[in-house]
N, C-alpha and C positions, 0 to 999 in steps of 0.2 A: 504494500500500500504506500509506503514511503517513497518508493521509486516512482510510482505513478504521480505523486504530488510533485516531485522534482521535474518530471516530464511536463506536467501541466504548467508549472511556473516558467520553465524555459520556453515553452511554446508561447505563453502569454506575453513574454518579454521579447519574443522573436530574436533570441540570442543565437540560436543555432537552427539549421534546417532539421526537419523532422527525422530524416534518415540518419543524421549524426547523433541525435538524441537516442534513437532506437538502437543504434550500434553501441553507444555507451551503456545503455540499459542492458543489452545482451552481455557486454563485457562484465558488468557488475554482477549479473546473474551467474555467469560462468565462474567468477571469482568466489561468489557465495557457495556455489555447488562444490568447488574445490575445497573450500574451508570446511564445509559440512562433511565431506568425504574424509579429509584428514583428521577431523575431530572424531569421527566414527572409528577410524583406524586406531587412533591413539587410545580411545576408550577400550577397544578390544585388546590392545596390547597391555594396558594397565590391568585389565581383568586377568589376563594370562599370567602376568608377573605376580599379581596378588595371590593367585592360586598356587603358583610355585612357592611363594613365600609361606603361605599357610600350610602347605604340605610338608614343609621342612621345619616347622616349629615343633 
């Protein structure tokens, strides 16, 4: 929702063409997806390490 607000503001100010705004929004979404994936991977790894730790106590 926040990204849509940014797009609406930029359009209303006519600062950038719609295609540029759309490309930037795609880049932001890709970055968010990459962060989400890395977070998920880190959580899996922390769970794996915690299990190893607990098994060795």
